[in-house]
TORPA-4810 file (N, C-alpha, C, O; in nm, 3 decimals):
<nodes>
NODE_1_1.209_-0.752_-3.007_1.118_-0.848_-2.944_1.158_-0.873_-2.797_1.071_-0.881_-2.710_M
NODE_2_1.289_-0.885_-2.771_1.335_-0.908_-2.634_1.300_-0.789_-2.546_1.254_-0.807_-2.432_I
NODE_3_1.321_-0.668_-2.597_1.288_-0.548_-2.520_1.139_-0.539_-2.491_1.098_-0.500_-2.382_L
NODE_4_1.056_-0.575_-2.591_0.911_-0.572_-2.573_0.868_-0.673_-2.468_0.785_-0.642_-2.383_L
NODE_5_0.926_-0.795_-2.472_0.892_-0.897_-2.375_0.933_-0.854_-2.236_0.858_-0.874_-2.140_L
NODE_6_1.051_-0.793_-2.223_1.097_-0.744_-2.094_1.003_-0.640_-2.037_0.972_-0.642_-1.917_S
NODE_7_0.957_-0.548_-2.122_0.864_-0.443_-2.078_0.733_-0.503_-2.030_0.676_-0.457_-1.931_A
NODE_8_0.685_-0.606_-2.101_0.560_-0.669_-2.061_0.574_-0.741_-1.927_0.484_-0.736_-1.843_L
NODE_9_0.687_-0.808_-1.908_0.708_-0.879_-1.783_0.716_-0.784_-1.665_0.670_-0.817_-1.555_L
NODE_10_0.774_-0.666_-1.687_0.785_-0.569_-1.580_0.649_-0.514_-1.537_0.638_-0.457_-1.429_Q
NODE_11_0.547_-0.532_-1.620_0.414_-0.485_-1.586_0.342_-0.581_-1.492_0.238_-0.545_-1.436_Q
NODE_12_0.395_-0.702_-1.476_0.328_-0.798_-1.389_0.324_-0.745_-1.246_0.423_-0.688_-1.199_D
NODE_13_0.214_-0.763_-1.175_0.211_-0.724_-1.033_0.313_-0.803_-0.952_0.346_-0.917_-0.986_P
NODE_14_0.361_-0.743_-0.846_0.447_-0.813_-0.749_0.355_-0.862_-0.638_0.310_-0.784_-0.554_V
NODE_15_0.326_-0.992_-0.638_0.230_-1.047_-0.544_0.294_-1.071_-0.407_0.406_-1.122_-0.398_W
NODE_16_0.222_-1.034_-0.304_0.265_-1.053_-0.166_0.168_-1.144_-0.093_0.210_-1.226_-0.011_V
NODE_17_0.040_-1.130_-0.120_-0.062_-1.208_-0.050_-0.171_-1.253_-0.144_-0.280_-1.196_-0.145_G
NODE_18_-0.143_-1.356_-0.223_-0.247_-1.420_-0.306_-0.290_-1.545_-0.230_-0.216_-1.643_-0.224_R
NODE_19_-0.409_-1.540_-0.171_-0.449_-1.637_-0.069_-0.538_-1.746_-0.130_-0.624_-1.719_-0.214_I
NODE_20_-0.515_-1.870_-0.086_-0.601_-1.982_-0.127_-0.599_-2.088_-0.018_-0.513_-2.087_0.070_S
NODE_21_-0.696_-2.178_-0.025_-0.701_-2.288_0.070_-0.761_-2.249_0.204_-0.839_-2.155_0.212_G
NODE_22_-0.724_-2.323_0.308_-0.774_-2.296_0.442_-0.676_-2.355_0.543_-0.593_-2.439_0.508_S
NODE_23_-0.688_-2.312_0.667_-0.603_-2.365_0.772_-0.494_-2.267_0.812_-0.514_-2.146_0.807_G
NODE_24_-0.379_-2.320_0.852_-0.269_-2.237_0.898_-0.217_-2.148_0.785_-0.214_-2.188_0.669_A
NODE_25_-0.176_-2.027_0.820_-0.120_-1.937_0.721_0.018_-1.989_0.682_0.102_-2.011_0.769_V
NODE_26_0.045_-2.009_0.552_0.171_-2.073_0.511_0.290_-1.978_0.518_0.274_-1.856_0.516_P
NODE_27_0.410_-2.036_0.526_0.533_-1.959_0.512_0.533_-1.893_0.373_0.477_-1.949_0.278_A
NODE_28_0.596_-1.775_0.360_0.686_-1.713_0.457_0.617_-1.623_0.560_0.685_-1.552_0.635_P
NODE_29_0.483_-1.625_0.567_0.415_-1.549_0.672_0.451_-1.606_0.808_0.468_-1.727_0.822_W
NODE_30_0.463_-1.518_0.908_0.490_-1.563_1.044_0.425_-1.466_1.142_0.412_-1.347_1.112_R
NODE_31_0.385_-1.515_1.257_0.327_-1.430_1.361_0.441_-1.363_1.438_0.536_-1.429_1.480_V
NODE_32_0.430_-1.232_1.456_0.529_-1.155_1.531_0.460_-1.102_1.657_0.382_-1.008_1.648_V
NODE_33_0.488_-1.159_1.773_0.426_-1.111_1.897_0.471_-0.969_1.930_0.577_-0.925_1.885_P
NODE_34_0.391_-0.899_2.008_0.426_-0.765_2.056_0.444_-0.775_2.207_0.347_-0.772_2.282_V
NODE_35_0.568_-0.785_2.250_0.596_-0.801_2.392_0.527_-0.924_2.447_0.530_-1.031_2.386_G
NODE_36_0.465_-0.910_2.563_0.396_-1.021_2.628_0.244_-1.016_2.606_0.168_-1.086_2.673_K
NODE_37_0.201_-0.932_2.510_0.058_-0.918_2.482_0.001_-1.047_2.424_0.066_-1.112_2.342_T
NODE_38_-0.118_-1.082_2.465_-0.189_-1.196_2.406_-0.196_-1.178_2.255_-0.238_-1.072_2.210_K
NODE_39_-0.156_-1.278_2.174_-0.151_-1.259_2.029_-0.287_-1.274_1.961_-0.368_-1.358_1.998_P
NODE_40_-0.309_-1.191_1.862_-0.421_-1.210_1.770_-0.401_-1.341_1.696_-0.288_-1.379_1.666_T
NODE_41_-0.511_-1.412_1.666_-0.504_-1.540_1.598_-0.527_-1.523_1.449_-0.620_-1.454_1.408_L
NODE_42_-0.442_-1.585_1.368_-0.451_-1.574_1.223_-0.466_-1.712_1.160_-0.407_-1.810_1.208_Y
NODE_43_-0.545_-1.719_1.054_-0.558_-1.842_0.977_-0.606_-1.806_0.837_-0.652_-1.694_0.813_R
NODE_44_-0.596_-1.901_0.744_-0.655_-1.885_0.611_-0.796_-1.943_0.615_-0.816_-2.057_0.656_V
NODE_45_-0.893_-1.862_0.573_-1.033_-1.905_0.580_-1.113_-1.835_0.470_-1.067_-1.737_0.410_A
NODE_46_-1.232_-1.885_0.445_-1.323_-1.820_0.352_-1.402_-1.715_0.429_-1.477_-1.747_0.521_N
NODE_47_-1.385_-1.589_0.391_-1.451_-1.478_0.458_-1.535_-1.402_0.356_-1.482_-1.348_0.260_V
NODE_48_-1.666_-1.399_0.379_-1.757_-1.330_0.287_-1.730_-1.371_0.142_-1.719_-1.286_0.053_A
NODE_49_-1.719_-1.503_0.120_-1.705_-1.565_-0.012_-1.569_-1.544_-0.076_-1.555_-1.561_-0.198_K
NODE_50_-1.467_-1.508_0.001_-1.333_-1.489_-0.054_-1.230_-1.558_0.034_-1.236_-1.544_0.156_A
NODE_51_-1.136_-1.633_-0.024_-1.026_-1.688_0.056_-0.936_-1.575_0.103_-0.899_-1.488_0.024_P
NODE_52_-0.901_-1.577_0.231_-0.832_-1.462_0.289_-0.755_-1.502_0.414_-0.776_-1.611_0.468_A
NODE_53_-0.668_-1.414_0.458_-0.609_-1.424_0.591_-0.709_-1.364_0.689_-0.743_-1.245_0.680_I
NODE_54_-0.757_-1.445_0.781_-0.853_-1.400_0.880_-0.781_-1.372_1.012_-0.696_-1.450_1.056_E
NODE_55_-0.816_-1.260_1.074_-0.762_-1.223_1.205_-0.875_-1.224_1.306_-0.979_-1.161_1.285_A
NODE_56_-0.855_-1.295_1.416_-0.951_-1.299_1.526_-0.889_-1.229_1.647_-0.785_-1.270_1.698_R
NODE_57_-0.955_-1.123_1.693_-0.904_-1.039_1.800_-0.983_-1.065_1.928_-1.105_-1.073_1.926_V
NODE_58_-0.911_-1.077_2.039_-0.973_-1.090_2.170_-0.882_-1.022_2.271_-0.801_-1.087_2.337_D
NODE_59_-0.894_-0.889_2.283_-0.804_-0.809_2.368_-0.658_-0.843_2.335_-0.576_-0.860_2.425_S
NODE_60_-0.627_-0.853_2.207_-0.500_-0.910_2.163_-0.431_-0.823_2.059_-0.490_-0.730_2.003_S
NODE_61_-0.304_-0.854_2.034_-0.227_-0.789_1.930_-0.110_-0.877_1.889_-0.040_-0.931_1.975_M
NODE_62_-0.089_-0.892_1.761_0.031_-0.953_1.704_0.029_-0.917_1.556_-0.078_-0.898_1.499_A
NODE_63_0.143_-0.909_1.496_0.151_-0.888_1.351_0.159_-1.024_1.282_0.211_-1.120_1.337_L
NODE_64_0.108_-1.029_1.161_0.134_-1.141_1.071_0.218_-1.083_0.958_0.168_-1.004_0.878_L
NODE_65_0.344_-1.121_0.952_0.440_-1.052_0.865_0.508_-1.149_0.769_0.512_-1.270_0.793_A
NODE_66_0.561_-1.093_0.661_0.641_-1.171_0.568_0.741_-1.078_0.500_0.713_-0.959_0.483_R
NODE_67_0.857_-1.130_0.461_0.953_-1.047_0.388_0.900_-1.012_0.250_0.823_-1.088_0.191_P
NODE_68_0.943_-0.898_0.199_0.907_-0.858_0.063_1.032_-0.811_-0.009_1.126_-0.760_0.052_V
NODE_69_1.031_-0.830_-0.139_1.138_-0.779_-0.224_1.070_-0.706_-0.339_1.022_-0.768_-0.434_K
NODE_70_1.067_-0.574_-0.328_0.996_-0.494_-0.428_1.076_-0.366_-0.452_1.128_-0.306_-0.359_V
NODE_71_1.084_-0.325_-0.577_1.152_-0.202_-0.616_1.046_-0.093_-0.630_0.970_-0.092_-0.727_D
NODE_72_1.041_-0.002_-0.534_0.937_0.101_-0.537_0.957_0.201_-0.651_0.864_0.274_-0.684_L
NODE_73_1.075_0.204_-0.710_1.094_0.287_-0.828_1.016_0.230_-0.947_0.977_0.304_-1.038_A
NODE_74_0.994_0.099_-0.945_0.920_0.033_-1.054_0.773_0.013_-1.018_0.684_0.043_-1.098_Q
NODE_75_0.748_-0.038_-0.899_0.611_-0.071_-0.857_0.585_-0.008_-0.720_0.594_-0.077_-0.618_T
NODE_76_0.553_0.122_-0.717_0.538_0.193_-0.591_0.400_0.184_-0.527_0.382_0.228_-0.414_P
NODE_77_0.303_0.129_-0.599_0.164_0.132_-0.553_0.125_-0.004_-0.493_0.143_-0.108_-0.556_V
NODE_78_0.072_0.000_-0.372_0.026_-0.121_-0.304_-0.125_-0.132_-0.316_-0.198_-0.036_-0.290_L
NODE_79_-0.170_-0.249_-0.354_-0.313_-0.279_-0.365_-0.347_-0.394_-0.270_-0.266_-0.483_-0.247_C
NODE_80_-0.466_-0.390_-0.214_-0.516_-0.502_-0.135_-0.666_-0.486_-0.114_-0.724_-0.382_-0.145_W
NODE_81_-0.728_-0.591_-0.063_-0.867_-0.584_-0.018_-0.871_-0.626_0.128_-0.798_-0.715_0.171_R
NODE_82_-0.960_-0.559_0.205_-0.974_-0.594_0.345_-1.119_-0.589_0.387_-1.203_-0.529_0.321_W
NODE_83_-1.145_-0.653_0.500_-1.281_-0.673_0.552_-1.272_-0.656_0.703_-1.182_-0.711_0.766_F
NODE_84_-1.365_-0.582_0.761_-1.373_-0.575_0.907_-1.517_-0.600_0.950_-1.612_-0.564_0.880_V
NODE_85_-1.530_-0.662_1.066_-1.664_-0.686_1.121_-1.721_-0.558_1.180_-1.838_-0.525_1.159_Q
NODE_86_-1.637_-0.487_1.255_-1.673_-0.359_1.315_-1.546_-0.282_1.346_-1.439_-0.341_1.361_N
NODE_87_-1.556_-0.150_1.354_-1.442_-0.071_1.398_-1.426_-0.085_1.549_-1.515_-0.136_1.618_V
NODE_88_-1.312_-0.040_1.600_-1.287_-0.041_1.744_-1.350_0.085_1.803_-1.294_0.194_1.790_V
NODE_89_-1.465_0.070_1.866_-1.543_0.186_1.910_-1.468_0.276_2.007_-1.484_0.398_2.003_A
NODE_90_-1.385_0.218_2.093_-1.314_0.295_2.194_-1.176_0.341_2.148_-1.099_0.396_2.226_K
NODE_91_-1.145_0.319_2.021_-1.013_0.354_1.972_-0.989_0.504_1.968_-1.082_0.583_1.952_G
NODE_92_-0.863_0.543_1.983_-0.821_0.682_1.970_-0.682_0.682_1.908_-0.584_0.651_1.975_D
NODE_93_-0.675_0.718_1.782_-0.552_0.707_1.704_-0.439_0.790_1.764_-0.322_0.761_1.739_I
NODE_94_-0.472_0.892_1.842_-0.371_0.984_1.894_-0.310_0.941_2.028_-0.212_1.000_2.073_R
NODE_95_-0.369_0.839_2.091_-0.325_0.802_2.226_-0.284_0.655_2.233_-0.342_0.571_2.164_K
NODE_96_-0.185_0.626_2.315_-0.143_0.488_2.335_-0.258_0.403_2.388_-0.277_0.289_2.345_K
NODE_97_-0.336_0.459_2.481_-0.443_0.382_2.543_-0.554_0.346_2.445_-0.633_0.255_2.472_A
NODE_98_-0.562_0.416_2.334_-0.667_0.388_2.235_-0.614_0.344_2.101_-0.688_0.344_2.003_G
NODE_99_-0.487_0.307_2.095_-0.422_0.279_1.966_-0.451_0.138_1.916_-0.360_0.059_1.895_N
NODE_100_-0.580_0.108_1.897_-0.626_-0.018_1.840_-0.702_0.011_1.711_-0.768_0.114_1.698_D
NODE_101_-0.692_-0.081_1.614_-0.757_-0.061_1.485_-0.821_-0.192_1.440_-0.771_-0.301_1.466_F
NODE_102_-0.934_-0.178_1.371_-1.002_-0.295_1.318_-0.913_-0.372_1.223_-0.922_-0.495_1.215_A
NODE_103_-0.827_-0.300_1.149_-0.734_-0.365_1.056_-0.620_-0.269_1.026_-0.638_-0.147_1.026_A
NODE_104_-0.504_-0.326_1.000_-0.385_-0.247_0.962_-0.308_-0.323_0.854_-0.310_-0.446_0.849_R
NODE_105_-0.240_-0.247_0.769_-0.143_-0.303_0.674_-0.015_-0.221_0.688_-0.016_-0.100_0.667_V
NODE_106_0.095_-0.287_0.722_0.223_-0.222_0.745_0.318_-0.249_0.628_0.317_-0.358_0.571_Y
NODE_107_0.398_-0.150_0.593_0.516_-0.172_0.509_0.636_-0.122_0.589_0.643_-0.004_0.623_V
NODE_108_0.729_-0.212_0.618_0.846_-0.178_0.699_0.967_-0.156_0.611_0.982_-0.220_0.506_S
NODE_109_1.054_-0.065_0.653_1.168_-0.022_0.572_1.299_-0.034_0.648_1.305_-0.011_0.769_F
NODE_110_1.405_-0.071_0.576_1.542_-0.052_0.619_1.590_0.081_0.564_1.559_0.117_0.450_D
NODE_111_1.667_0.154_0.644_1.724_0.280_0.600_1.873_0.279_0.629_1.916_0.223_0.730_M
NODE_112_1.954_0.340_0.541_2.099_0.346_0.570_2.125_0.431_0.693_2.048_0.522_0.725_P
NODE_113_2.235_0.401_0.764_2.267_0.477_0.884_2.278_0.626_0.856_2.246_0.709_0.942_N
NODE_114_2.323_0.661_0.735_2.338_0.802_0.700_2.205_0.875_0.696_2.201_0.998_0.704_S
NODE_115_2.094_0.800_0.685_1.961_0.861_0.680_1.896_0.868_0.816_1.785_0.920_0.829_A
NODE_116_1.962_0.816_0.919_1.908_0.813_1.054_1.989_0.906_1.144_2.112_0.900_1.146_L
NODE_117_1.921_0.990_1.217_1.990_1.077_1.312_2.042_0.995_1.429_2.002_0.880_1.448_S
NODE_118_2.131_1.053_1.507_2.181_0.984_1.626_2.067_0.952_1.722_2.064_0.845_1.783_A
NODE_119_1.973_1.047_1.735_1.858_1.024_1.822_1.772_0.909_1.774_1.725_0.828_1.855_G
NODE_120_1.751_0.900_1.641_1.671_0.791_1.586_1.739_0.658_1.609_1.673_0.560_1.643_A
NODE_121_1.870_0.652_1.590_1.943_0.527_1.611_1.936_0.484_1.758_1.924_0.366_1.788_R
NODE_122_1.943_0.580_1.849_1.934_0.548_1.990_1.796_0.494_2.025_1.784_0.392_2.094_M
NODE_123_1.690_0.561_1.977_1.554_0.515_2.004_1.529_0.376_1.948_1.466_0.292_2.013_K
NODE_124_1.579_0.350_1.827_1.561_0.219_1.766_1.634_0.112_1.846_1.583_0.001_1.863_L
NODE_125_1.752_0.144_1.894_1.826_0.049_1.973_1.753_0.013_2.101_1.749_-0.104_2.140_G
NODE_126_1.695_0.112_2.167_1.620_0.088_2.290_1.496_0.005_2.262_1.464_-0.088_2.337_M
NODE_127_1.424_0.037_2.152_1.303_-0.037_2.118_1.335_-0.183_2.088_1.258_-0.271_2.124_A
NODE_128_1.447_-0.209_2.022_1.483_-0.346_1.988_1.523_-0.427_2.109_1.505_-0.549_2.111_R
NODE_129_1.577_-0.361_2.211_1.608_-0.431_2.335_1.481_-0.478_2.405_1.479_-0.584_2.467_K
NODE_130_1.376_-0.398_2.394_1.250_-0.429_2.461_1.164_-0.524_2.378_1.110_-0.622_2.429_V
NODE_131_1.152_-0.494_2.248_1.057_-0.565_2.162_1.121_-0.667_2.068_1.050_-0.747_2.008_L
NODE_132_1.253_-0.665_2.056_1.320_-0.759_1.968_1.369_-0.692_1.841_1.335_-0.578_1.811_G
NODE_133_1.450_-0.767_1.767_1.515_-0.711_1.650_1.422_-0.692_1.532_1.464_-0.642_1.427_M
NODE_134_1.296_-0.732_1.545_1.200_-0.715_1.436_1.154_-0.570_1.420_1.087_-0.538_1.323_S
NODE_135_1.188_-0.482_1.516_1.149_-0.341_1.505_1.220_-0.279_1.384_1.343_-0.281_1.379_V
NODE_136_1.146_-0.225_1.287_1.209_-0.173_1.165_1.266_-0.033_1.185_1.235_0.034_1.283_P
NODE_137_1.349_0.010_1.090_1.398_0.147_1.091_1.284_0.247_1.074_1.286_0.355_1.132_D
NODE_138_1.185_0.211_0.994_1.071_0.298_0.968_0.957_0.213_0.915_0.979_0.104_0.862_A
NODE_139_0.836_0.263_0.928_0.719_0.191_0.876_0.611_0.289_0.836_0.592_0.393_0.900_A
NODE_140_0.540_0.254_0.731_0.418_0.324_0.691_0.303_0.226_0.714_0.304_0.114_0.662_V
NODE_141_0.204_0.267_0.792_0.096_0.178_0.832_-0.038_0.237_0.792_-0.073_0.349_0.832_T
NODE_142_-0.113_0.162_0.713_-0.246_0.203_0.668_-0.349_0.139_0.760_-0.347_0.018_0.781_Y
NODE_143_-0.440_0.219_0.815_-0.530_0.171_0.918_-0.676_0.194_0.879_-0.710_0.285_0.804_V
NODE_144_-0.761_0.107_0.934_-0.907_0.125_0.928_-0.945_0.175_1.067_-0.955_0.098_1.162_W
NODE_145_-0.967_0.306_1.077_-0.991_0.372_1.205_-1.140_0.378_1.235_-1.224_0.341_1.152_D
NODE_146_-1.173_0.425_1.356_-1.314_0.432_1.393_-1.380_0.563_1.352_-1.500_0.565_1.322_N
NODE_147_-1.303_0.676_1.351_-1.369_0.802_1.321_-1.282_0.908_1.253_-1.335_1.010_1.211_R
NODE_148_-1.152_0.886_1.241_-1.065_0.987_1.179_-1.092_0.998_1.029_-1.132_0.899_0.967_S
NODE_149_-1.072_1.116_0.969_-1.097_1.132_0.826_-0.999_1.052_0.741_-0.880_1.043_0.773_P
NODE_150_-1.049_0.994_0.634_-0.964_0.921_0.539_-0.858_1.017_0.484_-0.889_1.130_0.446_V
NODE_151_-0.735_0.970_0.482_-0.625_1.052_0.434_-0.545_1.117_0.545_-0.434_1.164_0.521_G
NODE_152_-0.598_1.121_0.666_-0.524_1.180_0.777_-0.397_1.100_0.802_-0.399_0.977_0.801_M
NODE_153_-0.285_1.170_0.824_-0.157_1.106_0.849_-0.093_1.167_0.972_-0.091_1.289_0.988_A
NODE_154_-0.042_1.083_1.060_0.027_1.129_1.180_0.118_1.019_1.230_0.101_0.903_1.194_L
NODE_155_0.214_1.057_1.313_0.303_0.958_1.370_0.232_0.880_1.480_0.144_0.932_1.548_K
NODE_156_0.272_0.755_1.497_0.218_0.671_1.603_0.248_0.733_1.739_0.356_0.791_1.757_S
NODE_157_0.156_0.722_1.835_0.186_0.772_1.970_0.296_0.691_2.039_0.351_0.734_2.140_P
NODE_158_0.330_0.575_1.985_0.436_0.493_2.042_0.574_0.530_1.988_0.672_0.523_2.062_Y
NODE_159_0.582_0.571_1.860_0.711_0.598_1.799_0.696_0.686_1.676_0.603_0.670_1.598_T
NODE_160_0.790_0.780_1.661_0.788_0.864_1.542_0.851_0.794_1.422_0.865_0.853_1.315_D
NODE_161_0.888_0.666_1.439_0.940_0.586_1.327_0.828_0.514_1.254_0.854_0.440_1.158_R
NODE_162_0.705_0.533_1.296_0.590_0.472_1.228_0.489_0.580_1.189_0.437_0.651_1.275_Q
NODE_163_0.462_0.590_1.061_0.362_0.683_1.011_0.229_0.610_0.996_0.221_0.510_0.925_Q
NODE_164_0.124_0.661_1.062_-0.011_0.607_1.047_-0.086_0.687_0.942_-0.083_0.810_0.943_L
NODE_165_-0.153_0.618_0.851_-0.233_0.683_0.747_-0.371_0.617_0.747_-0.381_0.495_0.735_I
NODE_166_-0.475_0.697_0.760_-0.611_0.644_0.764_-0.658_0.614_0.622_-0.675_0.705_0.540_V
NODE_167_-0.678_0.485_0.593_-0.723_0.444_0.460_-0.874_0.422_0.456_-0.937_0.445_0.352_A
NODE_168_-0.933_0.379_0.568_-1.077_0.367_0.582_-1.115_0.412_0.721_-1.033_0.410_0.813_Q
NODE_169_-1.242_0.454_0.737_-1.286_0.503_0.867_-1.434_0.476_0.885_-1.513_0.491_0.793_S
NODE_170_-1.470_0.437_1.006_-1.611_0.418_1.037_-1.665_0.283_0.996_-1.595_0.201_0.937_G
NODE_171_-1.793_0.262_1.028_-1.859_0.134_1.006_-1.941_0.127_0.878_-2.004_0.025_0.851_N
NODE_172_-1.941_0.234_0.797_-2.028_0.235_0.679_-2.001_0.118_0.586_-2.093_0.067_0.521_D
NODE_173_-1.874_0.074_0.578_-1.840_-0.035_0.486_-1.797_-0.161_0.561_-1.743_-0.255_0.502_R
NODE_174_-1.821_-0.163_0.690_-1.796_-0.285_0.767_-1.886_-0.397_0.717_-2.001_-0.373_0.679_A
NODE_175_-1.833_-0.519_0.715_-1.910_-0.633_0.669_-1.905_-0.656_0.520_-1.977_-0.741_0.468_G
NODE_176_-1.818_-0.581_0.449_-1.801_-0.602_0.305_-1.653_-0.589_0.270_-1.576_-0.528_0.344_E
NODE_177_-1.616_-0.646_0.157_-1.479_-0.632_0.109_-1.459_-0.494_0.049_-1.543_-0.446_-0.028_W
NODE_178_-1.348_-0.431_0.085_-1.315_-0.297_0.038_-1.177_-0.301_-0.027_-1.081_-0.350_0.033_V
NODE_179_-1.167_-0.251_-0.149_-1.040_-0.249_-0.222_-0.965_-0.119_-0.194_-1.026_-0.012_-0.189_A
NODE_180_-0.834_-0.129_-0.177_-0.749_-0.013_-0.150_-0.636_-0.003_-0.253_-0.592_-0.103_-0.309_E
NODE_181_-0.592_0.119_-0.274_-0.479_0.147_-0.363_-0.405_0.266_-0.303_-0.462_0.374_-0.291_R
NODE_182_-0.278_0.249_-0.266_-0.200_0.355_-0.203_-0.062_0.362_-0.267_-0.008_0.262_-0.314_V
NODE_183_-0.006_0.482_-0.270_0.128_0.503_-0.325_0.227_0.498_-0.209_0.250_0.599_-0.141_D
NODE_184_0.286_0.383_-0.186_0.374_0.364_-0.072_0.499_0.450_-0.083_0.544_0.509_0.015_V
NODE_185_0.554_0.458_-0.204_0.676_0.537_-0.222_0.653_0.683_-0.186_0.735_0.744_-0.118_A
NODE_186_0.542_0.739_-0.231_0.512_0.879_-0.203_0.482_0.899_-0.054_0.524_0.999_0.005_A
NODE_187_0.409_0.806_0.006_0.375_0.818_0.147_0.500_0.808_0.234_0.513_0.881_0.332_D
NODE_188_0.592_0.718_0.200_0.716_0.706_0.275_0.801_0.833_0.263_0.856_0.881_0.361_F
NODE_189_0.809_0.886_0.141_0.888_1.008_0.120_0.833_1.125_0.201_0.910_1.200_0.261_A
NODE_190_0.700_1.139_0.204_0.641_1.248_0.283_0.664_1.229_0.432_0.691_1.324_0.505_R
NODE_191_0.654_1.105_0.477_0.663_1.078_0.620_0.805_1.094_0.674_0.823_1.131_0.790_A
NODE_192_0.905_1.065_0.590_1.042_1.060_0.640_1.135_1.152_0.561_1.253_1.122_0.542_F
NODE_193_1.080_1.264_0.516_1.161_1.372_0.462_1.236_1.340_0.335_1.340_1.399_0.308_G
NODE_194_1.185_1.246_0.256_1.250_1.213_0.130_1.378_1.134_0.145_1.451_1.117_0.048_G
NODE_195_1.407_1.084_0.266_1.529_1.007_0.287_1.515_0.866_0.227_1.403_0.816_0.214_K
NODE_196_1.628_0.803_0.191_1.620_0.672_0.125_1.575_0.563_0.220_1.604_0.565_0.339_P
NODE_197_1.503_0.467_0.164_1.459_0.351_0.241_1.421_0.238_0.148_1.382_0.262_0.033_G
NODE_198_1.434_0.116_0.195_1.405_-0.002_0.114_1.302_-0.088_0.186_1.325_-0.130_0.300_R
NODE_199_1.187_-0.116_0.122_1.087_-0.202_0.188_1.140_-0.343_0.206_1.194_-0.402_0.112_P
NODE_200_1.126_-0.396_0.326_1.179_-0.529_0.356_1.074_-0.624_0.411_1.095_-0.745_0.413_V
NODE_201_0.961_-0.570_0.455_0.860_-0.657_0.516_0.722_-0.593_0.500_0.707_-0.471_0.503_E
NODE_202_0.623_-0.680_0.483_0.484_-0.636_0.484_0.412_-0.716_0.592_0.436_-0.836_0.609_L
NODE_203_0.325_-0.649_0.666_0.251_-0.717_0.772_0.106_-0.671_0.771_0.073_-0.560_0.728_A
NODE_204_0.020_-0.758_0.819_-0.120_-0.724_0.845_-0.146_-0.745_0.993_-0.074_-0.820_1.060_V
NODE_205_-0.248_-0.677_1.044_-0.280_-0.692_1.186_-0.420_-0.642_1.214_-0.476_-0.562_1.139_A
NODE_206_-0.475_-0.692_1.323_-0.597_-0.639_1.385_-0.576_-0.653_1.534_-0.522_-0.754_1.580_A
NODE_207_-0.619_-0.553_1.611_-0.586_-0.557_1.752_-0.692_-0.492_1.840_-0.770_-0.408_1.795_D
NODE_208_-0.691_-0.534_1.966_-0.783_-0.478_2.065_-0.724_-0.483_2.204_-0.798_-0.483_2.303_G
NODE_209_-0.590_-0.488_2.213_-0.525_-0.506_2.343_-0.537_-0.383_2.432_-0.553_-0.396_2.554_D
NODE_210_-0.529_-0.263_2.374_-0.535_-0.142_2.456_-0.676_-0.113_2.506_-0.695_-0.067_2.619_N
NODE_211_-0.776_-0.139_2.421_-0.914_-0.108_2.455_-0.992_-0.229_2.508_-1.109_-0.218_2.543_T
NODE_212_-0.925_-0.344_2.514_-0.987_-0.468_2.565_-1.114_-0.502_2.487_-1.220_-0.524_2.545_K
NODE_213_-1.100_-0.506_2.355_-1.214_-0.535_2.268_-1.184_-0.657_2.181_-1.070_-0.701_2.168_T
NODE_214_-1.291_-0.710_2.121_-1.282_-0.825_2.031_-1.325_-0.783_1.891_-1.395_-0.684_1.874_A
NODE_215_-1.282_-0.860_1.792_-1.319_-0.827_1.655_-1.270_-0.930_1.556_-1.205_-1.028_1.593_G
NODE_216_-1.302_-0.906_1.432_-1.264_-0.996_1.323_-1.233_-0.913_1.200_-1.306_-0.820_1.167_R
NODE_217_-1.123_-0.947_1.133_-1.084_-0.878_1.011_-1.028_-0.981_0.913_-1.003_-1.095_0.950_A
NODE_218_-1.009_-0.938_0.788_-0.952_-1.028_0.688_-0.882_-0.946_0.580_-0.914_-0.829_0.558_A
NODE_219_-0.786_-1.011_0.513_-0.703_-0.945_0.412_-0.680_-1.040_0.295_-0.666_-1.161_0.315_F
NODE_220_-0.676_-0.987_0.175_-0.648_-1.071_0.058_-0.600_-0.985_-0.059_-0.608_-0.862_-0.055_T
NODE_221_-0.549_-1.053_-0.163_-0.510_-0.990_-0.290_-0.410_-0.876_-0.270_-0.429_-0.766_-0.323_D
NODE_222_-0.304_-0.901_-0.194_-0.205_-0.797_-0.163_-0.095_-0.801_-0.269_-0.031_-0.904_-0.289_I
NODE_223_-0.073_-0.688_-0.337_0.027_-0.684_-0.444_0.068_-0.541_-0.475_-0.002_-0.445_-0.442_H
NODE_224_0.184_-0.527_-0.541_0.236_-0.398_-0.583_0.224_-0.386_-0.735_0.243_-0.483_-0.808_F
NODE_225_0.193_-0.264_-0.782_0.185_-0.236_-0.925_0.252_-0.101_-0.955_0.289_-0.026_-0.864_V
NODE_226_0.265_-0.072_-1.084_0.314_0.058_-1.127_0.206_0.164_-1.107_0.089_0.133_-1.088_R
NODE_227_0.248_0.290_-1.112_0.150_0.399_-1.094_0.047_0.402_-1.206_-0.069_0.438_-1.183_R
NODE_228_0.086_0.364_-1.327_-0.006_0.370_-1.440_-0.073_0.235_-1.466_-0.128_0.212_-1.574_N
NODE_229_-0.068_0.146_-1.367_-0.121_0.011_-1.382_-0.238_-0.011_-1.288_-0.235_0.033_-1.173_Q
NODE_230_-0.339_-0.079_-1.335_-0.453_-0.110_-1.251_-0.417_-0.216_-1.148_-0.328_-0.299_-1.170_R
NODE_231_-0.487_-0.212_-1.034_-0.475_-0.323_-0.940_-0.528_-0.449_-1.007_-0.618_-0.443_-1.091_C
NODE_232_-0.471_-0.564_-0.968_-0.505_-0.688_-1.034_-0.633_-0.749_-0.980_-0.686_-0.844_-1.039_A
NODE_233_-0.683_-0.698_-0.869_-0.803_-0.756_-0.810_-0.890_-0.646_-0.750_-0.996_-0.675_-0.695_A
</nodes>
């Protein structure tokens, strides 16, 4: 009976963003500025009949992040729902000048020093001097792009420590809630050569600082599940 109960409990989703109420986004979420860029504004609001984290973009960028404690060996699949008003028409995923997205979901990782080359450690050290100690060892970022094919994966034009993966593309589903399901463990392994890493933070974002555009996005029902388990929402 104890073993059966333990197995059932392990099937529970690991919730990261179960949203309710309205107003300021509660702890442990926090806004993480990007340099001196004007920050995107975040709040809890009702968006298209769902309570959610709403992002308001005005030529702005900032992450809304929170720590996570999840064992990807047990629950490697990330589920969430997101909403965008419109894609960033002038965006270009391959260039710094166009690296804006209607919505993003980041999973940041700590990696042991043995898994980082000397060059990677040097680059990370330089980035942290400029942007602060919040720069992770590695990140997998799922984006809602303007035109790239769903499933396309490439490194960020800013850093090879961030893997961009296109989860949605185009305006066909703009203005409605869209459910996502991704295998974070598999995506991280492909992006970083199967080296070890531990997820330590999850963030959402919407931005228009590079293209000087405005927009609105929202996120809700963020959680991790097993590969053989349905998303909870």
